C-alpha positions in Angstrom: 17.1 -117.8 6.3 19.0 -121.4 5.8 17.2 -123.1 8.4 13.7 -122.3 7.6 12.1 -124.7 10.6 14.4 -122.9 13.1 13.2 -119.6 11.7 9.4 -120.2 12.0 10.0 -121.5 15.5 12.0 -118.3 16.3 9.0 -115.9 15.0 6.3 -118.3 16.6 8.1 -117.6 20.0 8.4 -114.0 19.5 4.8 -113.8 18.7 3.7 -115.8 21.4 5.6 -113.6 23.7 4.0 -110.4 21.7 0.5 -111.5 22.4 0.8 -112.8 25.6 2.4 -110.1 27.0 0.2 -107.4 25.2 -2.8 -109.2 26.2 -4.1 -109.5 22.8 -6.8 -111.9 21.8 -4.9 -113.2 18.8 -4.3 -116.6 17.2 -1.6 -117.0 14.5 -0.3 -120.0 12.5 3.3 -119.7 11.0 3.4 -121.5 7.6 6.3 -122.3 5.4 5.5 -121.5 1.7 7.3 -122.3 -1.3 9.0 -125.5 0.0 7.7 -128.9 -1.3 8.9 -132.5 -0.6 10.5 -132.2 -3.9 12.4 -129.2 -3.4 14.4 -131.0 -0.8 17.8 -132.1 -1.5 18.9 -136.0 -0.8 20.7 -134.5 2.3 17.4 -133.0 3.8 18.4 -129.5 2.9 16.0 -127.3 1.0 16.9 -126.4 -2.5 17.3 -122.7 -3.9 13.6 -122.4 -4.8 11.8 -119.3 -3.6 10.5 -120.1 -0.1 9.4 -117.9 2.7 7.4 -117.6 6.2 3.8 -116.7 6.2 2.0 -115.9 9.6 -1.7 -115.5 9.3 -3.6 -113.9 12.4 -6.9 -114.7 13.4 -9.0 -113.5 16.5 -11.2 -110.4 18.0 -8.2 -108.1 18.1 -7.2 -108.2 14.6 -8.5 -104.8 13.9 -5.7 -103.8 16.2 -3.3 -105.2 13.7 -5.0 -103.8 10.7 -5.9 -100.2 11.8 -4.3 -97.3 9.9 -3.6 -99.2 6.8 -2.1 -102.2 8.7 0.9 -100.1 10.7 1.0 -102.6 13.4 1.0 -105.6 11.1 3.7 -104.1 9.0 5.7 -103.1 11.8 5.4 -106.8 13.4 6.6 -108.2 9.9 9.5 -105.6 10.1 10.7 -106.7 13.5 10.3 -110.4 12.6 12.5 -109.9 9.5 14.9 -107.8 11.8 14.7 -110.9 14.4 15.7 -113.3 11.6 18.6 -110.9 10.6 17.5 -110.4 7.1 19.1 -108.1 5.0 16.7 -105.4 3.4 16.3 -107.0 0.1 15.3 -110.4 2.0 12.4 -108.8 4.0 10.1 -110.3 1.5 10.7 -113.8 2.6 8.7 -112.9 5.9 5.1 -112.0 5.1 2.2 -111.2 7.8 -1.6 -111.0 7.3 -4.6 -110.4 9.7 -8.1 -111.9 8.4 -6.8 -111.5 4.7 -6.3 -108.0 5.4 -3.1 -107.8 2.7 -4.9 -109.9 0.4 -7.8 -107.7 0.1 -5.2 -104.9 -0.1 -3.3 -106.3 -2.8 -6.7 -107.0 -4.8 -8.1 -103.0 -4.3 -4.3 -102.1 -5.4 -4.8 -104.0 -8.5 -8.4 -102.5 -8.8 -6.9 -98.9 -8.5 -4.1 -99.5 -10.8 -6.3 -100.5 -13.4 -8.4 -97.3 -13.1 -5.7 -95.2 -12.7 -4.0 -96.5 -15.9 -7.5 -95.9 -17.9 -7.5 -92.2 -16.2 -3.8 -91.5 -17.5 -4.6 -92.9 -21.0 -7.6 -90.9 -21.5 -6.3 -87.5 -19.9 -2.8 -87.5 -20.6 -1.8 -86.5 -17.5 0.1 -88.3 -14.3 -1.6 -89.7 -11.5 -0.1 -89.8 -8.2 -1.3 -92.7 -5.5 -1.5 -92.3 -1.8 1.9 -92.8 0.4 2.4 -96.3 0.8 4.8 -98.6 2.4 8.2 -99.8 0.1 6.4 -103.5 -0.3 3.3 -102.0 -1.6 5.3 -99.2 -3.8 7.4 -102.3 -5.0 4.2 -104.2 -5.9 2.4 -101.1 -7.5 5.3 -100.8 -9.8 5.3 -104.4 -11.2 1.7 -104.1 -11.6 1.6 -100.8 -13.3 4.8 -102.3 -15.5 2.0 -104.7 -17.3 0.6 -101.3 -18.7 3.9 -100.2 -20.6 3.5 -96.8 -19.0 6.2 -95.3 -17.1 6.2 -95.0 -13.1 8.5 -93.4 -10.7 8.4 -92.8 -6.9 8.2 -89.5 -5.3 8.4 -87.9 -1.9 10.3 -88.9 1.2 10.1 -91.2 4.1 6.8 -92.6 5.2 5.4 -89.9 2.6 6.9 -91.4 -0.1 4.3 -92.9 -3.2 4.1 -93.9 -7.0 3.3 -91.8 -9.8 2.0 -93.2 -12.8 2.9 -91.1 -16.2 1.4 -91.0 -19.7 3.7 -92.5 -22.5 6.6 -90.7 -23.3 6.3 -88.3 -20.0 9.4 -87.1 -18.2 9.5 -89.1 -15.1 12.8 -87.5 -13.8 11.3 -84.1 -12.6 9.8 -85.0 -9.1 6.2 -84.5 -8.5 4.9 -82.6 -5.2 2.6 -85.0 -3.4 -1.3 -84.0 -3.8 -1.8 -84.5 0.0 0.5 -84.2 3.0 2.1 -87.3 4.3 0.0 -88.1 7.3 1.8 -87.9 10.7 0.3 -89.3 14.2 -0.8 -87.0 16.5 0.9 -87.5 19.5 -2.1 -86.7 21.6 -4.0 -89.6 19.9 -1.4 -92.4 20.2 -2.7 -93.4 23.5 -6.3 -93.5 22.3 -5.3 -96.2 20.2 -4.3 -98.7 22.3 -6.2 -99.8 25.4 -5.2 -101.9 28.3 -7.0 -105.4 28.8 
């Protein structure tokens, strides 16, 4: 994302088309984060400091975005990264949230991580977290790394999850999921979206 202002305008245009054509009652703000006036070089170009686009949705239809663990919100974020032609390792430069859903999810993830660390240290047995997105898994690995206990991802595709192991455990053997990966029921997809 060389031209951050242009990228923000591109995302705003995409979201305007999405909300209008979808008949969704949503408002959004596209913000530039990590760019400060002092980060700007003499020629007006932004420096190499971390910067990203942050989109916050509000409005009566935000539950549509946050339903099913934020699947639509995550999908919009993914589409935005593709529109901007970001490489996979750059996808974290675009972040969408709706009524602080992700901020609350991050807080819950930290609480779950702290509880899991205590449980693993007390029992000496591994703990499997539910399946989550690659971004959430990466964040969970970082949070858990503060404990000093080893972690590993297991499973495949949308059923991939993080496992926290006791100190000195062998993390190379894959763990079976404690619960099967949730697959959408095709007969219920239509029920989740209503026409306005």
